[in-house]
N, C-alpha and C positions, 0 to 999 in steps of 0.2 A: 891906538892900535892894539889889536889882539894878537897873541902869539899862538893861538889855538888853531892848529892846521886843519881840524875838521871844519871849523866855521870859515876859514880862509878858502880852502880848496874844494869843499864838497857841499855842504849845506850851511848857511845860505849864500856862501861865496861872497862874504863881506870882509873888509879889513879893519875899518875903524869901529870904535865902540858906538859912535853916533849912528853909523849905518846899521849896526846890530840892533840897537834900540829901536830903530825905525821899521824893522822887519815885521811883516804880518804873520799871523798864524800859518796862513797857507805857505808862506816862503820858508817856514821852518820844517816843512815836510817834503819828502821826495819819494816818488814811486820808484820802486826797484826795477820793475820790468813792465813792459807794455801789456803783456798778456796776463798778468797777475794782479791781484789786489794787494800785493805786499808793499808796505811803505815803511819809512823810517822817519824819525823826527828828532830834531834837537831841542834841548831846553837849556837855557842859560840864565844867569842873573841879569835882571832888568830893574830899573828904578822902581821903588815903592815908596809910599808916604811913611815917613818916620816922625813920631811925635815925642819930643822931650821938653820938659819944662814949659808946656803950653804952646810950643812952637812946632809946626809940621812942615817938613821939607822932604822932597824926594831924594833918595840915597840909594846907592847900588852897592851891594857887597861884592868883593872880588873873589871870594871863596864861599863854599857852603857854610862854613862856620860864621863869616861875616854876615852873610845873607840871614842866617838863623838869628844872629844877635840883633840885626836890624828889625827883623820881622817880629821878633819877641822882645823888644827894647825893654819893657818894663820887667817882664818875667826874668830875663837874664840878669838884671841888676838887683834882684831880691837875694838877700843873704842865704836863704833856704836853698837857692839854686847855685850857690857858689861852686859846687862840685863839677858843674858842667864847663867851668873854666872861662867864662866870658864876663864875669863880674869885674868891673873896673875898680881900681883902688880909689880913685878920686871920682866922685859922681859927675857925670856929664850934665851940662846946663842946656845944651843945644843938640839937635840931631847931628850937626857937623862935629862937635866934640865926641859924641858917641861913636860915629863912624870912624873917626880918626883913632879913638881909643881902642875900638874893637880890632882895626887893622893892626895897630901896633901890638896889641895882645896876641893875635892870631900868628903873626909872623915872628914873634919872639922865640927864642930857642927853648923856652920853658913850656910853651903851649903843646900839649899832647892831644893830637887829633883823634887818636883811638880812644883815649879816655873821654873826650868830648862826646864822640859817637855813643860810647857804651853808657855814659851817664844820661844822655838824652833818652836813649832807649829804656833804661832802667827807670827813669822817672815816671814812665807810663802815661797812659792816654788821659788819666784824670788830672794831670798836671796843667792842662789848659794851654800848652804851648801850640803855636801854629807852624804847620809845614811851610817852609819858604815858597813864596808865590810861583816861582818858576818850576819847582818840583811839582806842586799841585797841578799846574797847568799841564805838564807832561803826563802826569798820572791820570788826569781826566781824559786826555787824548787816548792814552793807552787803553783805558777802561771802555771808551767808546768803540775802539777797534776790536777789542776782545768781545764786547757785547754784540757787535756786528757779525763777527765770526761765529759766535754761539748761535745767533738767530739763523745764520745760513746753515749751520750744522743741524739744527732742529728741523729746518724745512726739508733737508735732504733725508733725515731719519723719518719724518712724517711721510714723505713721498715713498720711501722704501716700504713703510708699513702699509701703504695703500696698494702695494703689489700683492696680489693674492694668487696662491697656487690653484690651478684648474685640473682637470682630468689628468691623471698620471703624473703630477708634479710639474707640469709645464707652467710657465708664468703668463698670466693674462696681461695683454697689452692694454692700452688705454681704450681700445674698441671692444674689449672684452674677449677677443679671440685669443686662443692659445698660441704661444709662439715657440 
């Protein structure tokens, strides 16, 4: 069961984790009004393949930090990336051990979520870590929506540029006559 009220009562109106994992991309989106093209979309953690010690199993993080640690299992366990805060004291031998270790690490009182975020950002794009899949999915959707809006804007501007003034500053209609 999820406690997330957005997922329960708004989008996609599901209660159990199994139901949430079965939701399609279309079910994660909601049109805000019939007369507009405005939409909202939810993004949340879903199972991803995690490989540790030659074994691959689907696992799902409960938080951004857990999802990041699972998506970047090898990267997070390298000593050079210890400052992110997800390196386990004892190396995990299986994806299940990694998932459990990351969960215990993230829920511990000593874990600093702000430091985690700042260290990930400070590590820079050359560090080769991956954005968690659910975030990437949401960002792709958003990019597509923005691109669609930009295309519409360009079409409006292009249409406006096609309107030419005629005699005395009147605007010519599509038939060329002054209006």
